[in-house]
C-alpha positions in Angstrom: 25.7 15.0 2.0 23.1 17.0 4.0 20.2 15.1 2.4 21.9 11.8 3.4 22.3 13.0 7.0 18.7 14.1 7.2 17.5 10.7 5.9 19.6 8.9 8.5 18.3 11.1 11.2 14.7 10.4 10.1 15.3 6.6 10.3 16.8 6.9 13.7 14.1 9.2 15.1 11.0 7.3 13.7 10.5 4.9 16.6 11.0 7.7 19.2 8.6 10.1 17.5 5.9 7.4 17.3 6.4 6.3 20.9 5.9 9.9 22.0 2.8 10.3 19.9 1.4 7.0 21.2 1.8 8.2 24.8 0.1 11.5 24.2 -2.8 9.9 22.2 -3.4 7.2 24.9 -3.9 10.0 27.4 -6.3 12.0 25.2 -8.5 9.1 23.8 -12.1 10.3 23.7 -14.5 7.8 25.4 -17.9 7.9 23.8 -20.5 5.8 21.9 -20.5 6.4 18.2 -24.3 7.2 18.1 -23.9 10.0 20.6 -22.0 12.3 18.2 -22.3 10.6 14.7 -25.0 9.4 12.5 -24.0 6.3 10.5 -24.9 6.6 6.9 -23.5 3.4 5.3 -20.6 1.0 5.3 -17.7 2.0 3.1 -15.5 -1.1 3.4 -14.8 -4.1 5.5 -11.5 -5.9 6.1 -10.0 -8.7 8.2 -9.5 -6.5 11.3 -12.3 -4.0 11.2 -14.6 -2.0 9.0 -15.1 1.6 7.8 -18.4 3.5 7.9 -19.5 6.8 6.4 -20.8 9.1 9.2 -21.9 12.7 9.7 -21.3 14.7 12.8 -24.7 15.2 14.4 -24.2 18.9 15.2 -22.0 20.1 12.3 -23.2 17.7 9.6 -19.6 17.1 8.5 -19.2 13.8 6.5 -16.4 11.6 7.7 -15.1 8.1 7.4 -14.9 6.2 10.7 -12.7 3.2 11.0 -13.8 0.8 13.7 -11.7 -1.9 15.2 -13.4 -4.4 17.6 -11.9 -4.2 21.1 -12.5 -7.9 21.6 -9.8 -8.7 18.9 -7.7 -5.5 18.9 -5.0 -4.5 21.4 -5.1 -0.9 22.4 -1.5 -0.5 21.4 -2.2 -1.9 17.9 -5.0 0.6 17.4 -3.0 3.6 18.8 0.0 2.6 16.6 -2.0 2.6 13.4 -3.7 5.8 14.2 -0.5 7.6 15.2 1.3 6.5 12.1 -1.5 7.7 9.9 -1.7 11.0 11.8 2.1 11.6 11.4 1.9 11.1 7.6 -1.4 12.8 6.9 0.2 16.1 5.7 1.0 14.5 2.3 -1.5 15.2 -0.5 -1.5 11.5 -1.6 -2.0 10.2 2.0 -5.4 10.1 3.6 -6.2 13.3 5.7 -7.1 12.8 9.4 -9.4 14.7 11.6 -7.2 14.1 14.7 -10.0 12.4 16.6 -9.5 8.9 18.1 -12.4 7.4 20.2 -13.1 4.4 22.4 -16.6 3.1 22.7 -17.9 0.1 24.7 -17.2 -2.2 21.7 -14.8 -0.4 19.4 -11.7 1.7 19.0 -12.1 4.1 16.2 -10.6 7.1 14.4 -12.0 9.6 11.8 -10.6 10.6 8.4 -11.7 12.1 5.2 -14.2 10.0 3.2 -13.4 8.7 -0.3 -16.7 8.3 -2.0 -15.4 6.7 -5.2 -14.3 3.5 -3.4 -10.8 2.1 -3.9 -8.5 1.1 -6.8 -9.5 -2.5 -6.8 -13.1 -1.5 -7.6 -12.1 -0.1 -11.1 -9.6 -2.8 -12.2 -11.2 -4.8 -14.9 -10.2 -8.5 -14.8 -7.7 -9.2 -17.7 -7.9 -5.6 -18.8 -6.7 -3.3 -16.0 -7.4 0.4 -16.0 -6.8 3.0 -18.8 -3.1 3.7 -19.2 -3.5 7.5 -18.4 -5.1 6.6 -15.1 -2.4 4.0 -14.3 0.2 6.7 -14.8 -1.7 9.1 -12.6 -1.7 6.5 -9.9 2.0 5.8 -10.4 3.1 9.4 -10.0 1.0 9.9 -6.8 2.0 6.7 -5.2 5.6 7.3 -5.9 5.3 10.7 -4.1 3.4 9.1 -1.1 5.8 6.2 -0.7 8.9 8.4 -1.0 7.4 10.6 1.7 6.8 7.6 4.0 10.4 6.4 3.3 11.8 9.8 4.1 10.3 9.5 7.5 12.2 6.3 8.2 9.2 4.1 7.6 8.3 1.2 5.3 4.7 1.1 4.3 4.5 -2.7 3.7 0.9 -2.9 2.4 0.9 -1.6 -1.2 -2.1 -3.0 -2.9 -5.1 -1.7 -4.8 -7.5 -2.1 -1.8 -5.4 0.5 0.1 -5.5 3.2 -2.6 -8.6 5.3 -2.2 -10.2 7.2 -5.1 -11.5 10.7 -5.1 -12.5 10.7 -8.8 -13.0 7.9 -11.3 -10.0 8.9 -13.5 -7.5 8.6 -10.6 -6.5 12.3 -10.8 -6.6 12.3 -7.0 -5.9 9.1 -5.0 -4.7 8.6 -1.5 -3.0 5.8 0.5 -4.7 4.5 3.6 -4.3 1.7 6.2 -1.0 2.0 8.1 -1.4 -1.0 10.4 1.6 -2.8 8.9 3.9 0.2 8.6 7.1 -0.2 10.5 10.4 1.7 11.0 13.1 0.7 8.6 15.3 -2.0 10.0 12.6 -3.7 12.0 13.1 -7.4 11.9 10.0 -9.3 10.6 9.1 -12.9 9.9 6.6 -14.0 7.4 3.5 -14.6 9.6 0.8 -14.9 6.9 0.7 -16.8 3.7 2.6 -15.7 0.6 0.6 -13.5 -1.7 1.5 -11.9 -5.1 2.7 -8.7 -3.3 5.1 -10.6 -0.9 8.7 -10.0 -1.9 10.8 -13.2 -2.4 13.2 -12.5 0.5 10.2 -12.7 2.8 8.5 -15.6 0.9 11.6 -17.8 1.3 12.9 -16.7 4.7 13.7 -19.4 7.3 15.5 -17.0 9.7 13.9 -17.3 13.1 15.1 -13.8 14.0 13.3 -12.3 10.9 14.5 -10.1 8.1 15.4 -6.5 8.6 12.9 -4.6 6.4 13.7 -1.8 4.1 12.1 0.3 1.3 12.8 -2.4 -1.3 9.7 -4.3 0.0 7.5 -1.4 -1.0 9.3 -1.2 -4.4 8.4 -4.9 -5.0 4.7 -4.5 -4.1 4.5 -1.3 -6.1 5.8 -3.2 -9.2 3.1 -5.9 -8.7 0.4 -3.2 -8.3 1.5 -1.5 -11.6 1.4 -4.9 -13.4 -2.1 -5.4 -12.1 -3.2 -1.9 -13.3 -1.8 -2.5 -16.8 -3.1 -6.1 -17.3 -6.0 -6.8 -14.9 -4.3 -9.9 -13.5 -1.5 -10.8 -11.1 2.0 -11.7 -12.5 1.9 -14.8 -10.3 -0.1 -16.1 -7.4 2.9 -16.7 -5.1 6.5 -15.3 -5.3 7.8 -18.9 -4.9 9.7 -21.1 -7.4 7.0 -23.7 -7.4 4.6 -21.1 -8.9 4.9 -21.7 -12.7 4.3 -18.0 -13.5 6.9 -16.9 -11.0 9.3 -19.6 -12.3 9.0 -18.1 -15.8 9.6 -14.6 -14.4 12.8 -15.8 -12.5 14.2 -17.2 -15.8 13.6 -13.8 -17.6 15.1 -11.9 -14.7 18.2 -14.0 -14.8 18.7 -13.8 -18.6 17.0 -10.5 -19.6 16.4 -12.1 -23.0 13.2 -11.0 -24.8 12.6 -14.6 -25.9 12.3 -15.5 -22.2 9.7 -12.8 -21.4 6.8 -14.6 -19.8 3.9 -15.0 -22.2 1.4 -13.0 -20.0 3.9 -10.1 -20.0 3.8 -9.6 -23.8 1.0 -7.0 -23.7 3.6 -4.6 -22.1 5.9 -2.3 -24.0 9.7 -2.8 -23.7 9.8 0.4 -21.5 7.2 -0.9 -19.2 8.9 -4.3 -19.0 12.2 -2.6 -18.1 10.5 -0.5 -15.4 8.9 -3.6 -13.8 12.1 -5.6 -14.2 13.9 -3.0 -12.0 11.1 -2.7 -9.4 10.8 -6.5 -9.2 14.5 -7.4 -9.1 14.9 -10.7 -7.2 17.8 -9.4 -5.2 16.5 -6.6 -2.9 20.0 -5.0 -3.0 19.6 -4.6 -6.8 15.9 -3.6 -6.8 15.2 -0.1 -8.1 13.5 2.5 -5.9 9.9 3.4 -6.3 10.9 6.7 -7.9 12.5 4.9 -10.8 9.0 4.5 -12.3 8.9 8.2 -13.0 11.6 7.8 -15.7 9.1 5.8 -17.8 5.8 7.8 -17.4 6.3 9.6 -20.7 6.7 6.3 -22.5 3.9 4.0 -23.7 3.3 1.1 -21.2 0.8 -1.1 -22.9 0.4 -2.8 -26.3 -3.1 -3.4 -27.4 -2.6 -6.7 -29.1 -0.7 -8.5 -26.3 -1.6 -11.8 -24.7 -4.0 -11.8 -21.8 -3.3 -14.8 -19.6 -2.8 -15.0 -15.9 -4.6 -15.0 -12.5 -7.3 -12.3 -12.9 -7.5 -9.5 -10.3 -11.0 -9.6 -8.9 -12.7 -6.7 -7.0 
């Protein structure tokens, strides 16, 4: 009963804690040009909203990753929110560590965190092959721990995908989640504002509610299931979680019947245990969807058959 009360308190407190941290950070934002204190070594990554560069501190020589978001296309509140969420979660070993430094230059907002020099998970997924099963299980265990930690803080991560899993060694013994721009408190009402992608849960893909859908941790369970499928096969289970996608239509039939004869053809390289694990994480009804931690029940079972079919939309770095 105490654990349940603590979890409820965390969900209730999440928006208040973030608001307080936002206010404090806005007052202590360091105004400086990047070149004054940091030497840019090379670019580590680039996304839709900004880019990340490897820098060293000019006096101390400390290597750091610096995420830069253009002021021309980024609201100050948006930047501060992402930074504060990341800062509030950074104590977990499978979440990126922060240096606690947020800056504003003439052109950018930025913050500094530990650099991951082995790139991200998408860089090692071989199309139509995936990654070695031991590495996939290492990823699963660490991601479950990170996501459960985020959920315990009353938050939903909302951006589980290989690009947001940073590698600190090639065998995935040490990985970390990054990029918290989409993270929101549980219960926040959200509408689908972008196109449907493989990681989009069906309750968001098909929503017509103008008020939006109250989000919960089942969204992360769905995306986590899709990510595990990609790690084990090297391709997406479908391109869109919509009935008019033939791969998703086949999956819906199997989910409804549970019959082995209805298992989609491109799932046949998975063991029965792996299929059961994913069937739970990818339950069509979010109320029946298993939690991310359910994957841990299967880590001692084999997940992949070596002679299965390889047919689907390949995951490309």
